[in-house]
Structures are given as C-alpha cells and as structure tokens.
N, C-alpha and C positions, 0 to 999 in steps of 0.2 A: 140801387134806388137812391134818389137824392133826397136828403132830409130838408125840412123847412128852414128857411133863413129869415131873419128879420129885415123888414123894409120900412123905412120911415116915410109917412105921407102926412099931408095936412089937408084940412077941409078947404073946399073951394067955394067961393061966393060968386065969382064972375061966371056968368052964363051967356049963352048966345055965341054965334059964329065969330063975330069980331073979337069978343073977349077971349075966346078959345085960341084964335090965331095969335093974339098978342101973348097969351100964355106960352104957346109953343115957341115963340121967338125968344123967350127968356130961358129956353132949355128945359121947360117943364112939360109933363104929359098929363092931360085931364083923364079922369077915370071915375068909376063908381065902385062902391062896395055894398053888396046887398045879400039877401037870403036869410033863412032861419026865422022868417016872420018878423024881422026887425026892419027898422027904417032904412031906406036907401040913402046913402050919404055920398054926395059929390066930393071928390078928392083931387089932389094933384100931387105929383112926385117928380123928382129929377129924371129926365129921359135916360141919362147915362147909367143911373143906378138900376132902372128897370131893364135896360139893355144887358147889363152885366148879369142880372138874375136869369134872363131868358137864355143867354149864351151858355149858362151852366146847366140848362135843361131842368131847372127847378119848376115844379108844378104847384107846390103848396108853400105858402109863405106866412110868416107872422106879421100882419099889418099893424104898425104902431102909429097911433094918432091920439093926440091930447092925453098921453099917459095911458091909454087903453090899448091892449094888444088883442087882436082877433086873428084866429087862424083862418086862412082863406085860400081857395083854389083860384089860380089864374085861369079864368074861364075863357076869355076872349081877348085877343090883342089885334088892334087895327093898325095897318101900315099904309103909307102912301102907295101910289100905283107903281113906284119903282122899288118898293120894298126896303127903303132906306130910312124913312122918317117914321117914328112912332107917333100915331095919332090919338089913340085912346086905349084904355085897358079896363076890363071888367074883373073885379074880384068877387068871388062867391063864398060867403061864410060857410065853414064846415067845422065839425067836431072831430077830435082825434080818433074817436071810436066809431065814426060814421062811415058807412059803406056808400060809395058813389060809383057812377058809371062814367068812364072817361075813354078817350080814344088815344092809343099809343102806336108808335111806328112798329112795323115788322122788319126785323133785321136779319138778312140771310147770311149765314156763316158757312164756310167750307166750299169745296169744289165737288160738284156732282160727277161721279164716274160716267154717267150717261152722256156727258158732253164729249168724252173721248170716243163714244160710239156714234158720233154725228148728230146728237141731239142738241136742242137749244133750251136754255133755262127760261121759263115763263113764270112770272110772279103776278097773278091776278090780284092778290091782296097785299097792299102796302101799309095799311093801318088796320088795327083791330080794336073793336069796342070791348072793354073788359069791366068787370065789377070788382072793386077792391076797397080796402080801407083808404080813407083820404090821405093818410100819412104814409101809405105804403104803395105809392104809384110807381110801377117800374118804368125806367126810362124807355125801354123797348121790349118787345117779345122776340127773342132770338130763335131762329130756325136753322138747324144743322142739316145741310143737304149732302153731307159727306158720303152717304150710302145710297143716294138717289140714282137709280138706273133709268135708261131710256124707257119711256112709257109709264114711269111711276110718278106718283104725286104725294104730297103731304097735305092732309086735310086739317081743318080746325081741330077735329077730334084727336089728331096725332100730336098736337103741340104739347111741349113740356112747359107748363106755366109755373111761375113762382108760387110759393105757398100762399094759400088763402086768396088766390086770384082766379076768377071765373070768366071764361070767354062768353060773350053775348051773341056771337055770330052763329049761323047754322053749322052744326058739327060736320056736315058733309061738304061744306064749301072748301074749294081748293085754295090753298095758300100759295104753294109753289109746285111746279111740275117740270119734268124734262120731256119735251115734245119733239116729234119728228119735224124737221124744217118744213115750212109751208110749201116751199117750192117743190119738194119731193112729193108731198101729198097731192098737190095739184097735178103734177106730172103723171102720177099713178092713176088719178081719176080720169085724166084726159086720155090715157091709153086704153082705158076700159078693160073689161074682162077678156082674158085670152080665149080665142075661138077653140072650142073643144074638138079633139081629134075624132073623126068618124071612123071608128075601127071597122065596122061592118063593111062600109063602102070600100075602104082600102083593101080589105081582105078579098072582096069580090073582084076588084080590079086586078089583083095579083093572080087569081085562079085562071088557068089556061082554058081556052074555049074547047068544048068537046066536038 
C-alpha cells in the first residue's frame, strides 16, 4: 500500500477554455479540490509533479495550499486523446479514519496447472470495487492461480483481501477461470450427440433364420 505524499498546489483564478489552454502551455494542470461539505476550490499544479505522483500509484495525497494541508483522494484524472498530456485533476477531501469505496486493479499471479491440460486463462474481472480506509488503499488485489485446474474458477468470495478491506462485487462473480478453448467447445457442439447403438436390432440381425 502506498502512503500519502505531499503535493504543492496554488489557487487558480483564470477560468474559461482560453485561460486553461494558456495555463497548460506553461506546464501547469488545472484542477479542483472538493468534498466534506466544504467549498470547491479551483487549483493548479505542475504537470510533472502530478505525473510523478501518478506513476508511483499514489491514491491519497496531502494537498498543500496557502499553508493549509488537506488529505485528499485523487478521484479523477483527465488525459488528452493520446493519453500523453494531463488535462485536469479532481481531488476529493477525505479523513484519515474515513472508509471510502474505490476501484483497484486485479493482478493475476502464478501459472495455472490447467493450462498444461489444454485450457485457456480467462479473466472476466480486471478491476474490483472495494471499501477500505482512505489511507489504506491497496495498489491492487492479487489473485494466485497456481492451483487452478481446467474447469475451475476463482470467485470474488475466494479472494484473499488485505486486512479491513471489503469487496463490493457479487461474491459469486468470476474473477478468473481456466476454460476449455472455444474452438474445442464449438467442435463438440457441431458434432452433436453420438447416435446410440440399437442393441436389439443388431441382435436380431445376427440370429439365424429358422
């Protein structure tokens, strides 16, 4: 789990599309900080500093502005269509003892034995909504598939979660499974059921005529 780091921001007075474009050209990112029934404050911060925090996987930061420090969750980050330029960031105020619902990645670890039996690994769930303390957000939920055989699955109910973390998804939902390849399934369906052997008729044909 990644702890909070301090990030310096300043209040933003320039509004509107043109002002925001000029701001971005100077290497700054516009944003807001809101929540906890307090006033929404328009802010700006260096794009390279925000990018550094995001690369570390940090989810909760101490936002420092005008000598005041507020603990906040990085709730939403907007990028350009190429995913290269940071366009906007939303910070949501949280308390250290507050429980929040966030979405974290699901990380598969190990090699499933079922793959050696001709199966394929299927992962329907790549992210998981969890409830946890704002300052104890796990970077990911790890799923060990080292014992998963062909035809077996790991459900949400089977996950080993960090202490004090609760999954919000359906307990019966499949996280990862080892399936028979679709081509084999389709071939078996196309072949249809085998024609049953008519024992009585065969026996009658074998009996000599009287």
